[in-house]
ChimeraX commands (.cxc) that place a marker at each C-alpha (Angstrom):
marker #1 position 0.96,13.75,-21.94 radius 0.5
marker #1 position 0.42,17.22,-23.34 radius 0.5
marker #1 position -2.45,19.31,-21.88 radius 0.5
marker #1 position -4.59,16.31,-20.93 radius 0.5
marker #1 position -6.41,16.35,-17.68 radius 0.5
marker #1 position -4.93,14.92,-14.54 radius 0.5
marker #1 position -6.81,12.34,-12.60 radius 0.5
marker #1 position -6.61,10.38,-9.34 radius 0.5
marker #1 position -5.97,6.63,-9.66 radius 0.5
marker #1 position -6.95,4.45,-6.62 radius 0.5
marker #1 position -5.45,1.04,-6.59 radius 0.5
marker #1 position -6.85,-1.23,-3.72 radius 0.5
marker #1 position -6.51,-4.92,-2.96 radius 0.5
marker #1 position -5.11,-7.81,-1.02 radius 0.5
marker #1 position -1.57,-7.88,0.22 radius 0.5
marker #1 position 1.11,-8.98,-2.26 radius 0.5
marker #1 position -1.15,-8.54,-5.42 radius 0.5
marker #1 position 1.65,-6.27,-6.94 radius 0.5
marker #1 position -0.25,-3.07,-6.25 radius 0.5
marker #1 position 2.80,-1.05,-5.55 radius 0.5
marker #1 position 4.74,-2.33,-8.70 radius 0.5
marker #1 position 1.88,-1.54,-10.89 radius 0.5
marker #1 position 1.21,1.85,-9.15 radius 0.5
marker #1 position 4.90,2.89,-9.42 radius 0.5
marker #1 position 5.02,1.92,-13.18 radius 0.5
marker #1 position 1.92,3.82,-13.85 radius 0.5
marker #1 position 2.96,6.97,-12.06 radius 0.5
marker #1 position 6.20,6.90,-13.90 radius 0.5
marker #1 position 4.60,6.52,-17.22 radius 0.5
marker #1 position 2.07,9.32,-16.70 radius 0.5
marker #1 position 4.62,11.51,-14.82 radius 0.5
marker #1 position 2.23,11.38,-11.78 radius 0.5
marker #1 position 2.98,11.35,-8.12 radius 0.5
marker #1 position 3.05,7.83,-6.52 radius 0.5
marker #1 position 1.98,7.34,-2.96 radius 0.5
marker #1 position 2.51,3.96,-1.26 radius 0.5
marker #1 position 0.00,4.07,1.72 radius 0.5
marker #1 position 0.97,0.63,2.85 radius 0.5
marker #1 position 4.40,2.07,3.40 radius 0.5
marker #1 position 2.95,4.73,5.69 radius 0.5
marker #1 position 1.18,2.05,7.77 radius 0.5
marker #1 position 4.30,-0.06,7.90 radius 0.5
marker #1 position 6.39,2.92,9.12 radius 0.5
marker #1 position 4.08,3.50,12.01 radius 0.5
marker #1 position 4.22,-0.18,12.74 radius 0.5
marker #1 position 8.16,-0.04,12.72 radius 0.5
marker #1 position 8.01,2.98,15.12 radius 0.5
marker #1 position 5.75,1.00,17.41 radius 0.5
marker #1 position 8.12,-2.01,17.23 radius 0.5
marker #1 position 11.21,0.15,17.97 radius 0.5
marker #1 position 9.42,1.58,21.02 radius 0.5
marker #1 position 8.37,-1.79,22.28 radius 0.5
marker #1 position 4.64,-0.98,21.94 radius 0.5
marker #1 position 4.07,-4.08,19.90 radius 0.5
marker #1 position 5.46,-7.60,19.27 radius 0.5
marker #1 position 3.93,-10.96,18.32 radius 0.5
marker #1 position 2.36,-11.47,21.62 radius 0.5
marker #1 position 1.23,-8.08,22.84 radius 0.5
marker #1 position 0.13,-4.61,21.52 radius 0.5
marker #1 position -0.18,-1.52,23.64 radius 0.5
marker #1 position -2.26,0.46,21.28 radius 0.5
marker #1 position -2.74,3.39,23.84 radius 0.5
marker #1 position 0.91,4.09,23.96 radius 0.5
marker #1 position 1.04,4.30,20.16 radius 0.5
marker #1 position -2.03,6.52,19.92 radius 0.5
marker #1 position -0.29,8.78,22.53 radius 0.5
marker #1 position 2.80,8.95,20.36 radius 0.5
marker #1 position 1.06,9.69,17.09 radius 0.5
marker #1 position 2.14,13.40,17.24 radius 0.5
marker #1 position 5.67,12.34,17.35 radius 0.5
marker #1 position 5.54,10.38,14.08 radius 0.5
marker #1 position 6.41,12.32,11.07 radius 0.5
marker #1 position 6.14,10.69,7.66 radius 0.5
marker #1 position 7.51,12.03,4.54 radius 0.5
marker #1 position 8.20,10.57,0.83 radius 0.5
marker #1 position 11.37,11.66,-0.91 radius 0.5
marker #1 position 12.25,10.95,-4.44 radius 0.5
marker #1 position 15.04,8.38,-4.98 radius 0.5
marker #1 position 16.77,8.99,-8.20 radius 0.5
marker #1 position 18.55,5.62,-8.21 radius 0.5
marker #1 position 15.32,3.56,-7.50 radius 0.5
marker #1 position 13.14,5.93,-9.62 radius 0.5
marker #1 position 10.29,6.23,-7.06 radius 0.5
marker #1 position 9.89,7.88,-3.71 radius 0.5
marker #1 position 10.99,6.24,-0.54 radius 0.5
marker #1 position 9.63,6.75,2.95 radius 0.5
marker #1 position 11.14,8.64,5.79 radius 0.5
marker #1 position 10.15,8.24,9.39 radius 0.5
marker #1 position 11.29,11.24,11.53 radius 0.5
marker #1 position 13.69,12.05,8.74 radius 0.5
marker #1 position 15.37,8.55,8.62 radius 0.5
marker #1 position 14.88,6.40,5.54 radius 0.5
marker #1 position 13.14,3.23,6.74 radius 0.5
marker #1 position 12.38,1.88,3.23 radius 0.5
marker #1 position 14.36,-1.45,3.82 radius 0.5
marker #1 position 13.34,-1.97,7.40 radius 0.5
marker #1 position 9.53,-1.67,6.76 radius 0.5
marker #1 position 9.65,-4.44,4.13 radius 0.5
marker #1 position 10.68,-7.29,6.58 radius 0.5
marker #1 position 8.45,-10.17,7.51 radius 0.5
marker #1 position 8.46,-9.00,11.08 radius 0.5
marker #1 position 6.77,-5.92,10.16 radius 0.5
marker #1 position 4.35,-7.67,7.79 radius 0.5
marker #1 position 3.27,-9.77,10.70 radius 0.5
marker #1 position 2.17,-6.77,12.70 radius 0.5
marker #1 position 1.15,-4.16,10.22 radius 0.5
marker #1 position -2.58,-5.30,10.01 radius 0.5
marker #1 position -3.00,-4.98,13.72 radius 0.5
marker #1 position -1.71,-1.45,13.72 radius 0.5
marker #1 position -4.01,-0.72,10.70 radius 0.5
marker #1 position -7.00,-1.55,12.73 radius 0.5
marker #1 position -6.35,1.31,14.97 radius 0.5
marker #1 position -8.90,4.25,14.14 radius 0.5
marker #1 position -6.64,7.05,15.36 radius 0.5
marker #1 position -3.86,5.78,13.13 radius 0.5
marker #1 position -6.05,5.58,10.13 radius 0.5
marker #1 position -7.44,9.01,10.76 radius 0.5
marker #1 position -4.03,10.54,10.92 radius 0.5
marker #1 position -2.74,8.75,7.76 radius 0.5
marker #1 position -5.92,9.33,5.69 radius 0.5
marker #1 position -5.73,13.02,6.36 radius 0.5
marker #1 position -2.22,13.05,5.16 radius 0.5
marker #1 position -3.24,10.90,2.00 radius 0.5
marker #1 position -6.05,13.29,1.01 radius 0.5
marker #1 position -3.66,16.20,1.27 radius 0.5
marker #1 position -1.25,14.33,-0.96 radius 0.5
marker #1 position -3.85,13.84,-3.76 radius 0.5
marker #1 position -5.67,17.03,-3.68 radius 0.5
marker #1 position -4.15,18.48,-6.87 radius 0.5
marker #1 position -4.74,15.18,-8.77 radius 0.5
marker #1 position -2.04,13.64,-10.94 radius 0.5
marker #1 position -1.51,10.98,-8.40 radius 0.5
marker #1 position -1.47,7.06,-8.22 radius 0.5
marker #1 position -2.27,5.82,-4.62 radius 0.5
marker #1 position -2.33,2.20,-3.54 radius 0.5
marker #1 position -3.60,0.64,-0.40 radius 0.5
marker #1 position -6.63,-0.98,1.32 radius 0.5
marker #1 position -9.10,1.99,1.43 radius 0.5
marker #1 position -8.18,4.42,-1.24 radius 0.5
marker #1 position -11.33,3.94,-3.37 radius 0.5
marker #1 position -13.72,3.56,-0.55 radius 0.5
marker #1 position -12.34,6.16,2.01 radius 0.5
marker #1 position -9.42,8.29,0.87 radius 0.5
marker #1 position -10.46,9.20,-2.78 radius 0.5
marker #1 position -14.24,8.11,-2.94 radius 0.5
marker #1 position -14.49,10.32,-6.19 radius 0.5
marker #1 position -11.32,8.94,-7.84 radius 0.5
marker #1 position -11.67,9.01,-11.63 radius 0.5
marker #1 position -10.18,5.41,-11.93 radius 0.5
marker #1 position -10.55,2.72,-9.28 radius 0.5
marker #1 position -8.80,-0.76,-9.38 radius 0.5
marker #1 position -9.29,-3.57,-7.14 radius 0.5
marker #1 position -6.28,-6.14,-7.25 radius 0.5
marker #1 position -6.82,-9.72,-6.41 radius 0.5
marker #1 position -4.95,-13.02,-6.92 radius 0.5
marker #1 position -4.88,-16.44,-5.18 radius 0.5
marker #1 position -3.29,-16.60,-1.84 radius 0.5
marker #1 position -0.73,-19.15,-3.01 radius 0.5
marker #1 position 0.35,-17.01,-5.85 radius 0.5
marker #1 position 0.79,-14.01,-3.67 radius 0.5
marker #1 position 2.69,-15.96,-1.06 radius 0.5
marker #1 position 5.06,-17.19,-3.86 radius 0.5
marker #1 position 5.67,-13.55,-5.02 radius 0.5
marker #1 position 6.35,-12.23,-1.51 radius 0.5
marker #1 position 8.56,-15.21,-0.82 radius 0.5
marker #1 position 10.75,-14.57,-3.79 radius 0.5
marker #1 position 10.91,-10.94,-3.08 radius 0.5
marker #1 position 12.15,-11.38,0.50 radius 0.5
marker #1 position 14.64,-14.12,-0.60 radius 0.5
marker #1 position 15.96,-11.71,-3.22 radius 0.5
marker #1 position 16.50,-8.98,-0.53 radius 0.5
marker #1 position 18.42,-11.52,1.56 radius 0.5
marker #1 position 15.90,-12.32,4.22 radius 0.5
marker #1 position 15.83,-15.85,5.61 radius 0.5
marker #1 position 12.17,-16.87,5.29 radius 0.5
marker #1 position 10.02,-20.01,4.58 radius 0.5
marker #1 position 7.14,-20.22,2.11 radius 0.5
marker #1 position 4.80,-21.60,4.67 radius 0.5
marker #1 position 5.34,-18.78,7.04 radius 0.5
marker #1 position 4.73,-16.14,4.22 radius 0.5
marker #1 position 1.49,-17.99,3.00 radius 0.5
marker #1 position 0.13,-17.95,6.71 radius 0.5
marker #1 position 0.97,-14.31,6.89 radius 0.5
marker #1 position -0.89,-13.71,3.68 radius 0.5
marker #1 position -3.87,-15.49,4.82 radius 0.5
marker #1 position -3.87,-13.90,8.26 radius 0.5
marker #1 position -3.59,-10.32,6.70 radius 0.5
marker #1 position -6.42,-11.08,4.39 radius 0.5
marker #1 position -8.64,-12.02,7.43 radius 0.5
marker #1 position -7.74,-8.97,9.52 radius 0.5
marker #1 position -7.92,-6.50,6.61 radius 0.5
marker #1 position -11.32,-7.80,5.49 radius 0.5
marker #1 position -12.96,-8.14,9.01 radius 0.5
marker #1 position -11.67,-4.94,10.78 radius 0.5
marker #1 position -14.31,-2.49,11.91 radius 0.5
marker #1 position -12.67,0.72,10.60 radius 0.5
marker #1 position -12.44,0.90,6.76 radius 0.5
marker #1 position -12.38,-2.83,6.00 radius 0.5
marker #1 position -10.79,-4.00,2.71 radius 0.5
marker #1 position -13.65,-4.17,0.28 radius 0.5
marker #1 position -14.06,-3.39,-3.44 radius 0.5
marker #1 position -15.50,0.00,-4.14 radius 0.5
marker #1 position -18.82,-0.20,-5.97 radius 0.5
marker #1 position -17.30,1.41,-9.22 radius 0.5
marker #1 position -13.88,-0.26,-8.99 radius 0.5
marker #1 position -12.55,-2.55,-11.84 radius 0.5
marker #1 position -11.66,-5.99,-10.47 radius 0.5
marker #1 position -8.37,-7.12,-11.65 radius 0.5
marker #1 position -7.31,-10.79,-10.99 radius 0.5
marker #1 position -3.67,-11.05,-11.95 radius 0.5
marker #1 position -3.06,-14.61,-10.77 radius 0.5
marker #1 position -2.09,-15.80,-14.31 radius 0.5
marker #1 position -0.97,-12.54,-15.84 radius 0.5
marker #1 position 2.41,-11.39,-16.81 radius 0.5
marker #1 position 3.60,-7.93,-15.53 radius 0.5
marker #1 position 3.71,-6.64,-19.02 radius 0.5
marker #1 position 0.13,-7.70,-19.83 radius 0.5
marker #1 position -1.08,-6.32,-16.55 radius 0.5
marker #1 position 0.64,-3.00,-17.28 radius 0.5
marker #1 position -0.57,-2.59,-20.75 radius 0.5
marker #1 position -4.21,-3.36,-19.68 radius 0.5
marker #1 position -4.12,-0.84,-16.82 radius 0.5
marker #1 position -2.41,1.79,-18.61 radius 0.5
marker #1 position -5.00,1.69,-21.31 radius 0.5
marker #1 position -7.72,1.94,-18.77 radius 0.5
marker #1 position -6.06,5.05,-17.45 radius 0.5
marker #1 position -5.65,6.63,-20.83 radius 0.5
marker #1 position -9.40,5.93,-21.62 radius 0.5
marker #1 position -10.33,7.89,-18.59 radius 0.5
marker #1 position -7.82,10.64,-19.13 radius 0.5
marker #1 position -8.81,11.21,-22.70 radius 0.5
marker #1 position -12.50,11.12,-22.20 radius 0.5
marker link #1:1,2 radius 0.2
marker link #1:2,3 radius 0.2
marker link #1:3,4 radius 0.2
marker link #1:4,5 radius 0.2
marker link #1:5,6 radius 0.2
marker link #1:6,7 radius 0.2
marker link #1:7,8 radius 0.2
marker link #1:8,9 radius 0.2
marker link #1:9,10 radius 0.2
marker link #1:10,11 radius 0.2
marker link #1:11,12 radius 0.2
marker link #1:12,13 radius 0.2
marker link #1:13,14 radius 0.2
marker link #1:14,15 radius 0.2
marker link #1:15,16 radius 0.2
marker link #1:16,17 radius 0.2
marker link #1:17,18 radius 0.2
marker link #1:18,19 radius 0.2
marker link #1:19,20 radius 0.2
marker link #1:20,21 radius 0.2
marker link #1:21,22 radius 0.2
marker link #1:22,23 radius 0.2
marker link #1:23,24 radius 0.2
marker link #1:24,25 radius 0.2
marker link #1:25,26 radius 0.2
marker link #1:26,27 radius 0.2
marker link #1:27,28 radius 0.2
marker link #1:28,29 radius 0.2
marker link #1:29,30 radius 0.2
marker link #1:30,31 radius 0.2
marker link #1:31,32 radius 0.2
marker link #1:32,33 radius 0.2
marker link #1:33,34 radius 0.2
marker link #1:34,35 radius 0.2
marker link #1:35,36 radius 0.2
marker link #1:36,37 radius 0.2
marker link #1:37,38 radius 0.2
marker link #1:38,39 radius 0.2
marker link #1:39,40 radius 0.2
marker link #1:40,41 radius 0.2
marker link #1:41,42 radius 0.2
marker link #1:42,43 radius 0.2
marker link #1:43,44 radius 0.2
marker link #1:44,45 radius 0.2
marker link #1:45,46 radius 0.2
marker link #1:46,47 radius 0.2
marker link #1:47,48 radius 0.2
marker link #1:48,49 radius 0.2
marker link #1:49,50 radius 0.2
marker link #1:50,51 radius 0.2
marker link #1:51,52 radius 0.2
marker link #1:52,53 radius 0.2
marker link #1:53,54 radius 0.2
marker link #1:54,55 radius 0.2
marker link #1:55,56 radius 0.2
marker link #1:56,57 radius 0.2
marker link #1:57,58 radius 0.2
marker link #1:58,59 radius 0.2
marker link #1:59,60 radius 0.2
marker link #1:60,61 radius 0.2
marker link #1:61,62 radius 0.2
marker link #1:62,63 radius 0.2
marker link #1:63,64 radius 0.2
marker link #1:64,65 radius 0.2
marker link #1:65,66 radius 0.2
marker link #1:66,67 radius 0.2
marker link #1:67,68 radius 0.2
marker link #1:68,69 radius 0.2
marker link #1:69,70 radius 0.2
marker link #1:70,71 radius 0.2
marker link #1:71,72 radius 0.2
marker link #1:72,73 radius 0.2
marker link #1:73,74 radius 0.2
marker link #1:74,75 radius 0.2
marker link #1:75,76 radius 0.2
marker link #1:76,77 radius 0.2
marker link #1:77,78 radius 0.2
marker link #1:78,79 radius 0.2
marker link #1:79,80 radius 0.2
marker link #1:80,81 radius 0.2
marker link #1:81,82 radius 0.2
marker link #1:82,83 radius 0.2
marker link #1:83,84 radius 0.2
marker link #1:84,85 radius 0.2
marker link #1:85,86 radius 0.2
marker link #1:86,87 radius 0.2
marker link #1:87,88 radius 0.2
marker link #1:88,89 radius 0.2
marker link #1:89,90 radius 0.2
marker link #1:90,91 radius 0.2
marker link #1:91,92 radius 0.2
marker link #1:92,93 radius 0.2
marker link #1:93,94 radius 0.2
marker link #1:94,95 radius 0.2
marker link #1:95,96 radius 0.2
marker link #1:96,97 radius 0.2
marker link #1:97,98 radius 0.2
marker link #1:98,99 radius 0.2
marker link #1:99,100 radius 0.2
marker link #1:100,101 radius 0.2
marker link #1:101,102 radius 0.2
marker link #1:102,103 radius 0.2
marker link #1:103,104 radius 0.2
marker link #1:104,105 radius 0.2
marker link #1:105,106 radius 0.2
marker link #1:106,107 radius 0.2
marker link #1:107,108 radius 0.2
marker link #1:108,109 radius 0.2
marker link #1:109,110 radius 0.2
marker link #1:110,111 radius 0.2
marker link #1:111,112 radius 0.2
marker link #1:112,113 radius 0.2
marker link #1:113,114 radius 0.2
marker link #1:114,115 radius 0.2
marker link #1:115,116 radius 0.2
marker link #1:116,117 radius 0.2
marker link #1:117,118 radius 0.2
marker link #1:118,119 radius 0.2
marker link #1:119,120 radius 0.2
marker link #1:120,121 radius 0.2
marker link #1:121,122 radius 0.2
marker link #1:122,123 radius 0.2
marker link #1:123,124 radius 0.2
marker link #1:124,125 radius 0.2
marker link #1:125,126 radius 0.2
marker link #1:126,127 radius 0.2
marker link #1:127,128 radius 0.2
marker link #1:128,129 radius 0.2
marker link #1:129,130 radius 0.2
marker link #1:130,131 radius 0.2
marker link #1:131,132 radius 0.2
marker link #1:132,133 radius 0.2
marker link #1:133,134 radius 0.2
marker link #1:134,135 radius 0.2
marker link #1:135,136 radius 0.2
marker link #1:136,137 radius 0.2
marker link #1:137,138 radius 0.2
marker link #1:138,139 radius 0.2
marker link #1:139,140 radius 0.2
marker link #1:140,141 radius 0.2
marker link #1:141,142 radius 0.2
marker link #1:142,143 radius 0.2
marker link #1:143,144 radius 0.2
marker link #1:144,145 radius 0.2
marker link #1:145,146 radius 0.2
marker link #1:146,147 radius 0.2
marker link #1:147,148 radius 0.2
marker link #1:148,149 radius 0.2
marker link #1:149,150 radius 0.2
marker link #1:150,151 radius 0.2
marker link #1:151,152 radius 0.2
marker link #1:152,153 radius 0.2
marker link #1:153,154 radius 0.2
marker link #1:154,155 radius 0.2
marker link #1:155,156 radius 0.2
marker link #1:156,157 radius 0.2
marker link #1:157,158 radius 0.2
marker link #1:158,159 radius 0.2
marker link #1:159,160 radius 0.2
marker link #1:160,161 radius 0.2
marker link #1:161,162 radius 0.2
marker link #1:162,163 radius 0.2
marker link #1:163,164 radius 0.2
marker link #1:164,165 radius 0.2
marker link #1:165,166 radius 0.2
marker link #1:166,167 radius 0.2
marker link #1:167,168 radius 0.2
marker link #1:168,169 radius 0.2
marker link #1:169,170 radius 0.2
marker link #1:170,171 radius 0.2
marker link #1:171,172 radius 0.2
marker link #1:172,173 radius 0.2
marker link #1:173,174 radius 0.2
marker link #1:174,175 radius 0.2
marker link #1:175,176 radius 0.2
marker link #1:176,177 radius 0.2
marker link #1:177,178 radius 0.2
marker link #1:178,179 radius 0.2
marker link #1:179,180 radius 0.2
marker link #1:180,181 radius 0.2
marker link #1:181,182 radius 0.2
marker link #1:182,183 radius 0.2
marker link #1:183,184 radius 0.2
marker link #1:184,185 radius 0.2
marker link #1:185,186 radius 0.2
marker link #1:186,187 radius 0.2
marker link #1:187,188 radius 0.2
marker link #1:188,189 radius 0.2
marker link #1:189,190 radius 0.2
marker link #1:190,191 radius 0.2
marker link #1:191,192 radius 0.2
marker link #1:192,193 radius 0.2
marker link #1:193,194 radius 0.2
marker link #1:194,195 radius 0.2
marker link #1:195,196 radius 0.2
marker link #1:196,197 radius 0.2
marker link #1:197,198 radius 0.2
marker link #1:198,199 radius 0.2
marker link #1:199,200 radius 0.2
marker link #1:200,201 radius 0.2
marker link #1:201,202 radius 0.2
marker link #1:202,203 radius 0.2
marker link #1:203,204 radius 0.2
marker link #1:204,205 radius 0.2
marker link #1:205,206 radius 0.2
marker link #1:206,207 radius 0.2
marker link #1:207,208 radius 0.2
marker link #1:208,209 radius 0.2
marker link #1:209,210 radius 0.2
marker link #1:210,211 radius 0.2
marker link #1:211,212 radius 0.2
marker link #1:212,213 radius 0.2
marker link #1:213,214 radius 0.2
marker link #1:214,215 radius 0.2
marker link #1:215,216 radius 0.2
marker link #1:216,217 radius 0.2
marker link #1:217,218 radius 0.2
marker link #1:218,219 radius 0.2
marker link #1:219,220 radius 0.2
marker link #1:220,221 radius 0.2
marker link #1:221,222 radius 0.2
marker link #1:222,223 radius 0.2
marker link #1:223,224 radius 0.2
marker link #1:224,225 radius 0.2
marker link #1:225,226 radius 0.2
marker link #1:226,227 radius 0.2
marker link #1:227,228 radius 0.2
marker link #1:228,229 radius 0.2
marker link #1:229,230 radius 0.2
marker link #1:230,231 radius 0.2
marker link #1:231,232 radius 0.2
view
């Protein structure tokens, strides 16, 4: 990359659109820092589950809010995987947070303003020196309103459910496609209608529908978009 300027790349979009995959690839190719904000919300959800603050039927958000100071999140580089994994209070929870059980509850936790405030402050800190690729739901609209490149990822609910289904099967989880599809549609609804930082496309974001696109094609197009901005 030589002496070219460093930028902030914000990748927002619906669940299971492959935001994390593309963000990881991009960060690696550009030698940028990758921050998976979804993992941060999932880790807070996992903490709430472990402390019985939340389950499928109830959610004691007050208890979680009271415990926010006890939640320390950190990303540590994993040489074997080639990207940073998340630690919750010094414990690696990367595998635990990817379960369908966490997926079912993370959107509820994400609606809590106090949770968002804490995590957004951390995310802003992580990106202040530029040279970062961050993906989530509100990166281009809240975390980095002035990001030099903003992408908004979308794909049909069926395609996204199928991707997630294969992902979970590959990691050994016993799941049904119908349950995943329901979860994808439910999360779309919650993410798009919450009061605090709903999922919306930033005004100057480039919309990217990858329903019928190969990973290679998608990466090439997005990498070129990034290079255009960097070399301006």
